[in-house]
C-alpha positions in Angstrom: 0.0 0.0 0.0 1.5 3.3 -1.0 1.8 6.0 1.7 2.7 8.9 -0.6 0.3 11.8 -0.4 0.3 13.5 -3.8 -2.4 16.0 -3.2 -0.8 17.9 -0.3 2.8 18.5 0.5 3.6 19.3 4.2 6.8 21.1 4.8 8.4 20.8 8.2 8.7 24.5 8.6 7.8 26.7 11.5 4.2 26.9 10.2 3.4 23.4 8.9 4.2 19.9 10.3 2.3 16.7 10.8 0.8 16.9 14.3 0.0 13.6 15.9 -2.7 13.1 18.5 -0.8 13.7 21.7 -1.6 12.7 25.3 0.3 14.1 28.2 0.7 12.0 31.4 1.4 14.6 34.1 0.2 16.7 36.9 -2.0 19.5 35.5 -3.5 22.9 36.3 -5.3 24.0 38.4 -3.1 21.8 40.6 -0.4 24.2 42.0 2.7 22.4 40.8 5.6 23.4 38.6 5.3 20.4 36.3 1.5 21.1 35.9 2.4 24.7 34.8 5.1 23.4 32.5 2.8 21.0 30.8 0.0 23.5 30.5 2.2 25.9 28.7 3.8 23.2 26.5 0.3 21.8 25.5 -1.1 25.3 24.8 1.8 26.2 22.5 1.9 22.9 20.7 -1.8 23.1 20.0 -1.3 26.5 18.3 0.4 24.7 15.4 -2.8 22.8 14.6 -5.9 23.8 16.6 -7.9 21.1 14.9 -6.0 18.4 16.6 -6.2 19.2 20.4 -3.9 17.5 22.8 -5.2 15.6 25.8 -4.1 14.9 29.3 -4.2 12.1 31.8 -3.7 13.9 35.1 -2.1 12.6 38.2 -4.2 13.0 41.4 -3.7 12.5 45.1 -6.4 10.5 47.0 -7.9 13.7 48.4 -7.5 15.9 45.3 -10.7 17.3 43.9 -9.7 19.7 41.1 -12.0 21.1 38.4 -9.9 20.2 35.4 -10.3 21.8 32.0 -11.8 19.8 29.1 -8.4 18.5 27.8 -8.1 16.3 30.8 -9.7 13.0 29.6 -8.8 10.8 32.6 -7.1 10.9 36.0 -4.9 8.4 37.8 -4.9 8.3 41.6 -1.2 8.3 42.4 -1.4 5.6 45.0 -3.6 3.2 43.0 -1.5 0.9 40.8 -4.5 -0.5 39.0 -5.2 3.0 37.7 -2.0 3.0 35.8 -2.9 -0.2 33.9 -6.4 1.1 33.2 -5.1 4.4 31.9 -2.7 2.5 29.5 -5.6 0.4 28.2 -7.8 3.5 27.8 -5.1 5.1 25.6 -4.5 1.9 23.6 -8.2 1.8 22.7 -8.3 5.5 21.7 -7.0 7.4 18.7 -4.1 8.8 20.6 -0.9 8.4 18.6 1.8 9.3 21.1 2.2 9.7 24.9 4.4 12.4 26.5 5.3 11.5 30.1 6.4 14.5 32.2 8.4 12.6 34.8 9.2 13.6 38.3 9.8 11.0 41.0 7.3 12.6 43.4 4.3 12.6 41.1 4.0 8.8 40.6 3.2 6.1 43.2 5.4 3.4 44.7 9.1 3.6 45.7 10.8 6.2 43.5 7.6 6.4 41.4 7.9 2.8 40.2 4.1 2.6 39.5 4.8 4.3 36.2 6.4 1.1 35.0 3.0 -0.6 35.2 1.6 2.0 32.8 4.5 1.6 30.4 4.4 -2.2 30.5 0.7 -2.1 29.3 1.1 0.8 26.9 1.0 -0.1 23.2 1.4 3.4 21.8 4.9 5.1 21.4 6.0 7.2 24.3 8.5 10.1 24.9 9.6 10.8 28.5 10.8 14.1 29.8 13.0 13.8 32.9 12.6 16.9 35.0 15.0 15.4 37.6 18.1 13.3 36.9 19.8 12.3 40.2 23.5 11.6 40.2 24.8 8.7 42.3 21.3 7.0 42.3 20.4 4.0 44.5 20.2 0.7 42.6 16.4 0.8 42.7 16.2 4.3 41.3 18.7 3.4 38.5 16.6 0.3 37.6 13.4 2.4 37.4 15.0 5.1 35.2 16.5 2.5 32.9 13.2 0.7 32.5 11.4 4.0 31.7 14.1 4.7 29.1 13.8 1.2 27.5 10.1 1.7 27.1 10.4 5.2 25.7 11.3 6.0 22.1 13.2 9.1 23.3 14.2 10.7 26.6 14.1 14.5 26.8 16.3 16.5 29.2 16.7 20.3 29.6 20.5 20.6 30.1 23.6 19.0 28.7 24.5 18.0 32.3 21.3 15.9 32.2 22.5 14.0 29.2 25.9 13.4 30.8 24.3 12.1 34.0 22.0 9.7 32.2 24.9 8.2 30.3 27.3 8.1 33.3 25.1 6.9 36.1 22.3 5.1 34.2 24.1 3.8 31.1 21.6 5.4 28.7 23.0 6.1 25.2 23.1 9.7 24.3 21.7 8.7 20.9 18.4 8.2 22.7 18.5 11.6 24.6 17.2 14.8 23.1 18.1 18.2 24.6 15.1 20.6 24.7 15.3 23.7 26.9 12.8 24.5 29.6 10.3 26.8 28.0 9.9 30.4 28.9 7.3 33.1 27.9 8.3 35.8 25.5 9.2 39.1 27.2 10.7 42.2 25.9 14.0 43.3 27.4 12.8 46.6 28.9 13.8 48.9 31.7 12.4 48.1 35.1 10.9 51.5 36.0 7.5 51.0 34.4 6.9 47.7 36.2 8.2 49.0 39.5 5.8 51.9 39.3 2.9 49.5 38.4 3.8 47.4 41.5 4.4 50.3 43.9 8.1 49.6 44.0 9.4 52.8 42.6 12.9 53.9 43.7 13.6 50.4 45.0 16.4 48.0 44.0 14.4 44.8 43.6 15.8 41.4 44.4 13.4 38.5 43.9 12.8 34.7 44.1 9.6 33.1 43.0 8.1 29.6 43.1 6.3 27.3 45.4 7.9 27.7 48.9 9.5 24.8 50.8 12.6 24.4 53.0 14.7 23.2 50.1 14.6 26.7 48.5 17.1 28.1 51.1 15.3 31.5 51.2 16.6 32.2 54.7 20.2 32.6 53.3 19.1 35.5 51.2 17.3 37.0 54.2 20.5 36.7 56.2 22.4 38.5 53.4 20.0 41.5 53.3 21.4 43.4 56.3 24.9 43.5 54.8 23.5 44.6 51.4 21.5 47.4 53.1 24.7 48.9 54.5 25.6 50.1 51.0 22.2 50.0 49.3 19.5 50.9 51.8 16.7 51.0 49.1 17.0 47.2 48.4 13.7 45.2 48.6 13.6 41.4 48.5 10.4 39.9 47.1 9.6 36.2 48.0 6.9 35.5 45.4 4.7 32.4 45.6 2.5 30.3 47.8 3.8 27.4 50.0 3.8 24.1 48.2 0.5 22.3 48.8 2.1 19.1 49.9 4.1 21.0 52.5 1.0 22.7 53.7 -0.6 19.2 54.2 2.5 18.0 56.1 3.5 20.9 58.3 1.3 23.9 57.5 3.0 27.2 57.1 5.8 26.5 59.6 8.6 27.3 57.1 7.0 30.7 56.1 6.5 31.5 59.8 10.1 30.7 60.5 11.2 33.1 57.7 8.9 35.8 59.1 10.5 35.5 62.5 14.0 35.7 61.1 13.0 38.9 59.2 11.6 40.4 62.4 14.7 39.3 64.3 16.9 41.1 61.8 14.6 44.1 61.7 14.3 44.1 57.9 10.5 44.0 57.7 10.5 47.0 55.4 13.0 45.3 53.0 11.5 41.9 52.6 8.0 41.3 51.2 6.0 38.1 50.7 3.7 37.8 47.7 1.8 34.9 49.1 -0.2 33.5 46.2 -0.1 31.4 43.1 0.4 34.1 40.4 -1.0 34.2 37.0 1.5 34.4 34.2 0.8 38.1 33.6 1.4 38.9 37.2 4.5 36.8 37.4 6.0 38.5 34.3 5.3 41.9 35.9 7.3 41.0 39.0 10.1 39.6 37.0 10.3 42.6 34.7 10.5 44.8 37.9 13.4 42.7 39.2 16.9 44.0 39.1 18.6 40.8 40.3 17.0 37.4 40.5 18.2 34.9 43.1 17.8 31.1 43.4 19.4 30.0 46.7 18.3 26.4 46.4 19.9 23.8 48.6 19.9 20.6 46.4 23.2 20.4 44.5 21.7 17.7 42.1 18.8 19.9 40.9 18.8 19.4 37.2 16.1 21.9 36.1 14.5 25.1 37.4 11.5 26.6 35.8 11.9 29.7 37.9 15.5 30.4 36.9 14.5 29.7 33.3 11.8 32.3 33.4 14.2 34.8 34.9 16.8 34.1 32.1 14.0 34.5 29.6 13.2 37.9 30.9 16.9 38.9 30.6 17.7 39.1 34.3 21.1 39.2 35.9 20.9 36.1 38.2 22.7 34.9 41.3 22.4 31.2 42.3 23.8 28.5 44.4 25.8 26.1 42.3 23.2 23.3 41.7 23.5 21.5 38.4 21.0 23.4 36.3 22.4 26.8 37.4 26.0 25.7 36.6 25.0 24.5 33.2 22.9 27.5 32.2 25.2 30.2 33.6 28.1 28.8 31.4 31.1 29.9 33.6 29.7 33.3 34.6 28.3 34.3 31.3 24.7 34.6 32.4 25.0 34.8 36.2 27.1 34.5 39.4 27.3 31.2 41.3 27.7 31.2 45.1 28.2 28.5 47.6 25.3 26.7 49.3 24.1 28.3 52.6 26.4 31.3 52.1 24.8 34.7 53.0 28.1 36.5 52.6 28.6 35.1 49.1 25.1 36.3 48.2 25.6 39.8 49.6 29.0 40.1 47.9 27.5 39.0 44.5 24.6 41.4 44.8 26.9 44.3 45.7 29.2 43.4 42.9 26.5 43.6 40.3 25.0 46.8 41.7 28.5 48.5 41.7 29.3 47.3 38.2 26.3 48.2 36.0 28.1 47.5 32.7 28.9 43.9 33.9 25.3 43.6 35.0 24.0 44.7 31.5 26.4 42.3 29.8 25.0 39.4 31.9 21.4 40.6 31.1 22.1 40.7 27.4 23.6 37.2 27.4 20.7 35.9 29.5 18.1 37.4 27.1 20.0 36.0 24.1 19.7 32.5 25.6 16.1 33.2 26.6 15.1 33.7 23.0 16.1 30.1 22.3 14.0 29.0 25.2 10.8 30.7 24.2 7.7 28.4 24.5 7.0 28.8 20.8 10.4 27.3 19.9 10.4 24.7 22.6 6.9 23.5 21.6 8.1 23.3 18.0 11.0 21.1 19.0 8.7 18.8 21.0 6.2 18.6 18.2 8.9 17.8 15.7 10.1 15.0 18.0 6.6 13.7 18.6 5.9 13.8 14.8 9.0 11.8 14.1 8.3 9.1 16.6 4.6 8.7 15.9 5.2 8.5 12.1 7.7 5.7 12.9 4.6 3.6 13.7 4.8 3.0 17.4 7.2 0.4 18.7 9.5 0.5 15.7 10.1 4.2 16.3 13.0 3.5 18.5 14.6 1.5 15.7 14.3 4.5 13.3 15.6 7.1 15.7 17.5 5.6 18.6 19.8 3.9 16.0 20.2 6.9 13.8 23.9 7.2 14.8 24.9 3.5 14.6 28.7 3.1 14.8 30.5 3.9 11.6 31.6 0.7 9.9 34.0 0.4 7.0 33.7 -3.4 6.8 31.7 -3.5 3.5 33.9 -0.8 2.0 36.8 -3.1 2.7 34.9 -6.1 1.3 34.5 -4.2 -2.0 38.1 -3.0 -2.1 41.1 -4.9 -3.4 44.6 -3.7 -4.1 43.4 -1.8 -7.2 40.5 0.1 -5.8 36.8 -0.3 -4.9 34.8 -2.6 -7.2 31.7 -1.0 -8.7 28.9 -3.5 -8.0 27.9 -6.3 -5.7 25.7 -9.3 -5.7 23.9 -8.9 -2.4 26.9 -8.3 -0.2 29.5 -10.1 -2.4 31.8 -8.0 -4.6 31.0 -8.6 -8.2 34.5 -8.4 -9.8 33.1 -8.8 -13.3 31.8 -5.2 -13.2 35.3 -3.7 -12.6 36.0 -0.3 -11.2 34.9 3.3 -11.7 36.8 6.5 -10.9 33.5 8.0 -9.7 33.4 5.4 -6.9 37.0 5.6 -6.0 36.8 9.4 -5.7 33.9 9.2 -3.4 35.7 6.4 -1.4 38.7 8.7 -1.0 36.5 11.4 0.6 34.9 8.8 2.9 38.2 7.4 4.2 39.7 10.9 4.5 36.8 12.0 6.6 37.2 8.8 8.7 40.9 9.4 9.1 40.3 13.0 10.2 38.0 11.6 12.9 40.0 8.5 14.0 43.6 8.9 12.8 43.6 5.1 12.1 45.9 3.0 10.0 43.1 1.2 8.2 41.8 4.5 6.7 45.3 5.6 5.9 45.9 2.4 3.9 42.6 2.9 2.0 43.5 6.5 1.3 46.6 5.3 -0.5 44.6 2.7 -2.5 42.0 5.1 -3.7 44.4 7.9 -4.4 46.6 5.5 -6.4 43.6 4.5 -8.5 42.8 8.1 -9.4 46.4 8.7 -10.3 46.4 5.6 -12.6 43.1 6.8 -14.3 44.4 10.3 -15.0 45.3 11.1 -18.6 48.2 13.1 -19.8 45.9 16.1 -20.5 44.7 16.2 -16.9 41.3 14.5 -17.4 40.3 11.0 -16.2 39.2 7.7 -17.5 36.2 6.5 -15.6 35.8 2.8 -16.4 38.4 0.1 -15.7 37.8 -3.6 -16.2 38.8 -6.1 -13.6 41.9 -7.0 -15.7 42.9 -3.4 -15.7 41.9 -2.3 -19.2 40.5 1.1 -19.8 36.9 0.8 -21.1 36.5 4.4 -22.2 38.5 7.2 -23.8 37.3 9.9 -21.4 35.2 9.7 -18.3 33.3 12.9 -18.9 32.7 16.1 -16.9 30.9 14.5 -13.9 33.8 12.1 -13.3 36.3 14.9 -13.6 34.3 17.0 -11.1 34.2 14.2 -8.5 38.0 13.8 -8.8 38.5 17.5 -8.1 36.1 17.3 -5.2 38.0 14.3 -3.7 41.5 15.7 -4.2 40.5 19.1 -3.0 39.0 17.6 0.2 42.1 15.5 0.9 44.4 18.6 0.4 42.3 20.5 3.0 42.9 17.9 5.7 45.2 19.0 8.5 45.9 15.4 9.5 47.0 13.8 6.2 50.8 13.4 5.8 52.6 15.8 3.5 53.9 13.0 1.4 50.4 11.8 0.6 49.3 15.5 0.0 52.3 15.8 -2.4 50.9 13.0 -4.6 47.5 14.5 -4.5 48.8 18.0 -5.4 50.5 16.5 -8.4 47.1 15.1 -9.6 45.4 18.4 -8.8 47.9 20.6 -10.7 47.7 18.5 -13.8 43.9 18.6 -13.8 43.6 22.2 -12.8 43.7 23.9 -16.2 40.8 21.7 -17.4 38.4 23.0 -14.8 37.4 26.0 -16.9 36.3 23.6 -19.7 33.7 21.8 -17.6 30.1 22.3 -18.8 27.9 19.7 -17.1 26.1 21.1 -14.1 27.1 18.3 -11.7 30.7 18.5 -13.0 30.8 22.2 -12.3 29.1 21.7 -8.8 31.7 19.1 -7.7 34.6 21.3 -9.1 33.3 24.2 -7.0 33.3 22.0 -3.9 36.8 20.8 -4.6 38.1 24.3 -5.2 36.4 25.5 -2.0 38.3 22.9 0.0 41.6 23.6 -1.9 41.2 27.3 -1.1 41.2 26.5 2.6 44.9 25.8 2.4 46.0 27.7 -0.7 45.3 31.4 -1.4 45.0 30.8 -5.2 43.6 33.7 -7.1 43.0 31.6 -10.2 41.1 29.0 -8.2 38.8 31.8 -6.9 38.2 32.9 -10.5 37.3 29.4 -11.5 34.7 29.2 -8.7 33.2 32.5 -9.9 33.2 31.4 -13.6 31.6 28.0 -12.9 29.0 29.6 -10.5 28.1 32.1 -13.2 27.4 29.3 -15.6 25.2 27.6 -13.1 23.3 30.9 -12.5 22.8 31.3 -16.2 21.4 27.8 -16.5 19.1 28.5 -13.5 17.7 31.8 -15.0 17.1 30.1 -18.4 15.2 27.2 -16.8 13.3 29.0 -14.0 9.7 29.5 -14.8 6.7 30.1 -12.5 6.9 27.6 -9.6 9.7 25.7 -11.4 12.9 26.9 -9.6 15.5 24.7 -10.9 18.7 24.6 -13.1 17.3 22.4 -15.8 14.0 21.5 -17.4 14.2 18.1 -15.7 15.2 17.1 -12.2 17.4 14.0 -12.3 20.3 12.8 -10.1 22.6 14.1 -7.5 20.3 17.0 -7.1 21.4 18.5 -3.8 24.8 19.2 -5.3 23.5 22.0 -7.4 22.1 24.4 -4.8 25.0 23.3 -2.5 27.5 24.5 -5.1 26.1 28.0 -5.2 26.0 28.2 -1.4 29.7 27.2 -1.4 30.4 29.8 -4.2 28.8 32.4 -2.0 31.2 31.5 0.9 34.1 32.0 -1.5 33.0 35.1 -3.3 30.4 36.7 -1.0 28.3 37.2 -4.1 24.8 37.5 -2.7 23.1 36.3 -5.9 24.7 32.9 -5.5 23.3 32.6 -2.0 19.8 33.7 -3.0 19.5 31.3 -5.9 21.1 28.5 -4.0 18.6 28.9 -1.2 15.6 29.3 -3.6 16.6 26.1 -5.4 17.2 24.2 -2.2 13.8 25.2 -0.7 12.1 24.2 -4.0 13.8 20.8 -3.7 12.7 20.5 -0.1 9.1 21.3 -1.2 9.0 18.4 -3.7 11.0 15.8 -1.8 10.0 16.1 1.8 6.4 15.0 2.0 4.5 14.6 5.2 7.7 14.9 7.2 9.3 12.0 5.1 12.1 12.2 2.5 11.1 10.9 -0.9 13.8 11.6 -3.5 13.1 11.9 -7.2 13.0 8.5 -8.7 15.2 7.6 -11.7 12.3 5.8 -13.5 11.2 8.9 -15.4 12.8 11.7 -13.2 10.7 14.9 -12.9 10.2 16.8 -16.2 9.0 20.4 -16.0 5.2 20.4 -16.4 5.0 16.6 -15.8 4.6 14.3 -12.9 7.6 13.4 -10.7 8.7 9.8 -10.5 8.6 8.2 -7.0 10.8 5.1 -7.9 13.5 4.0 -8.0 14.9 6.1 -5.2 18.7 6.3 -5.0 21.0 6.6 -1.9 23.1 9.2 -3.6 20.2 11.6 -3.4 20.2 11.3 0.4 23.9 12.1 0.8 23.8 15.1 -1.5 20.6 16.5 0.1 22.1 16.2 3.6 25.2 18.0 2.5 23.2 20.9 1.1 20.9 21.1 4.1 23.9 21.2 6.5 25.5 24.0 4.5 22.2 25.9 4.5 22.0 25.5 8.3 25.6 26.9 8.6 25.0 29.9 6.4 21.5 30.9 7.6 21.9 29.9 11.3 18.4 28.3 10.9 18.3 25.0 12.8 15.3 24.0 10.6 17.7 22.8 7.9 19.7 20.7 10.4 16.5 19.1 11.6 15.6 18.4 8.0 18.9 16.7 7.4 18.0 14.2 10.1 14.7 13.5 8.5 16.5 12.9 5.2 19.1 10.7 6.8 16.3 8.5 8.3 15.5 7.4 4.7 18.3 4.9 5.3 16.8 3.7 8.5 13.3 2.8 7.3 11.5 6.1 7.3 10.8 5.9 3.6 7.9 5.1 1.4 8.3 1.4 2.0 9.2 1.4 5.7 12.3 -0.6 4.8 15.8 -0.4 6.3 18.2 0.5 3.6 21.3 0.2 5.7 22.6 -3.3 6.6 24.1 -2.9 10.1 25.6 -6.4 9.9 27.7 -5.9 6.7 28.0 -2.1 7.0 26.6 -1.9 3.4 23.7 -0.1 1.9 21.1 -1.4 -0.5 21.4 -0.1 -4.1 18.0 1.6 -4.3 14.3 1.6 -3.2 12.0 0.2 -5.9 8.2 0.1 -5.9 8.6 -3.6 -4.8 11.1 -2.7 -2.0 14.8 -2.5 -1.6 17.3 -3.7 -4.3 19.3 -6.0 -2.0 22.6 -5.6 -3.8 25.1 -3.6 -1.8 27.2 -1.8 -4.4 29.9 0.9 -4.0 27.8 4.0 -4.8 25.1 3.1 -2.3 27.4 2.1 0.5 29.6 5.2 -0.1 26.5 7.4 -0.1 25.4 6.0 3.3 28.9 6.6 4.7 29.1 10.1 3.3 25.7 10.9 4.8 26.6 9.3 8.1 29.9 11.1 8.4 28.2 14.4 7.5 25.6 13.8 10.3 28.5 13.0 12.7 29.9 16.5 12.1 26.6 18.1 13.1 
């Protein structure tokens, strides 16, 4: 059954993406809880991308809770009732929900360390993504087992800091390939002076320090209070706001004893006029007003292992200069003092010194505020929701349980085993019967040039003898195939007879690309580079005679790499000359919605816009960039359909005014497209193109129109193409090299 949608093309852009039916398992408003607030904001912003597919919630309730939940809450689980977890899973299994998002915190699920959530996961048949709001270092054996089981049952794990990724790998043995970093979301706020908000809140002429959030003894608020008298000696107009109600669970256990303790300490220190409690659960608008009125935000928390903080995230989002104890999240987000000052735990003197330092150094304070706000723009709810939605879309379109195969294994270890199988002492053999080298088909310079790039990239990464040996083999082959006029034969029989008189422009371009890339390597020995330079110099004069588009594109890429190590005026002139020819082709072919270099879209398509983007890097000619991006976006529109990469098929191609061919799909298209997308990401700074490169790469891993793995993880080879009947199971040179080029390109992400 075909799964191509021909009537509507969905682009994974900021405004259009496939939105699955999502269910959140979490605490939820109106329950006064940080995770409830987080989920509410995440759900609200995700649903803005497609209001016709509303997300739903299974809410976690205590025995005595009686909240009036909004309509998106379709079911509740009583935290202490293990049967409720199984029943909730069965309810979701029998619904149209496509993916479950678990917002995990140990305290919101029943059993030891929240182990009842395993009962839910054991019975769930829909794919699941889990966000860990807490990752505990040095866990007990029981906690480690629970976290590992949750991870095994989840297609992905989401954390909010790089430290979270490191902890999951170090202490829980979870592969980083399964972990996604998505920041804690924050509301949008303009970076504005505090005066307006201070006047609005009757705080005019005050220096405002603040801490907000549900109050409990772990917040360490008394240590800020103990710092206030010392701060007042130099800044008598300081006011410290403690914003937020006491945590409801704390109220149940001990009432308001902690708040009463703080009040007594304030009275004892005679600073009643300088500390104010805002004792309520604030609306978002009220909270932002207080944050915008704040001069310095402080989190004096006492738990060194705290891995997230929504309150600190919100302050960063508002561009505040922050002071914090050195718990994990603050250490990660402050980035060595770039966005705030760290102090020791339970250290009033450290807090007072940090406050006074910022107030005495307004330029430093402004610098920290600018850096905080810059990061805050990456943490905006709109962006965070988009990243979650992209992840949910990828997993759900992977069809449930198999999603972990498509995505967890995206970065399988790089294996050169099949490359070695296809290679003898002459070079890499062109074709294979299944995974066996078919020597009767001989060799091509095209494949040996690509192979040279692969092993050079691998050598740059690993500095290994195996790659170095292969570099010599493939470079020697290219040297043997070069003619006295600098051009190259392409076809060589197994008994070493030339089968052509000239390999053509495309072959020539690939040789220039390969040799140029090798010459740009800082790790390759000079003796090897000397041989490569000899080949390059003999071929160099022929570059200006290249007329095929792909030959020109590959020459531009080779010259670009060559120019990294040689300031060669003539090489720059060749780049410009070839790019101008490509631009002329583009202008002659472009018509209406057809934004391409030819009247037919054929093979190695990503190379063409890539070449112009590279030419822009060399020359800074804006026309090259504009046309390159226009052509690339056109190619994206016609090949990424419903968040899935479908390259132009070679059985008919895509003729202007006609219908595109869907089969046979070739691995070389994937490699070229990824290279173009990565270059676009680099030049535009838009992560969208990097995310698209992952979608394209997943064509190899089964996210294609047949749902078939194209990469053979046993042999390290790649199938030759995807036909309407499934994969062509032969694992020849071009397909395997295309996979390795794509895999190495992704590795450099």
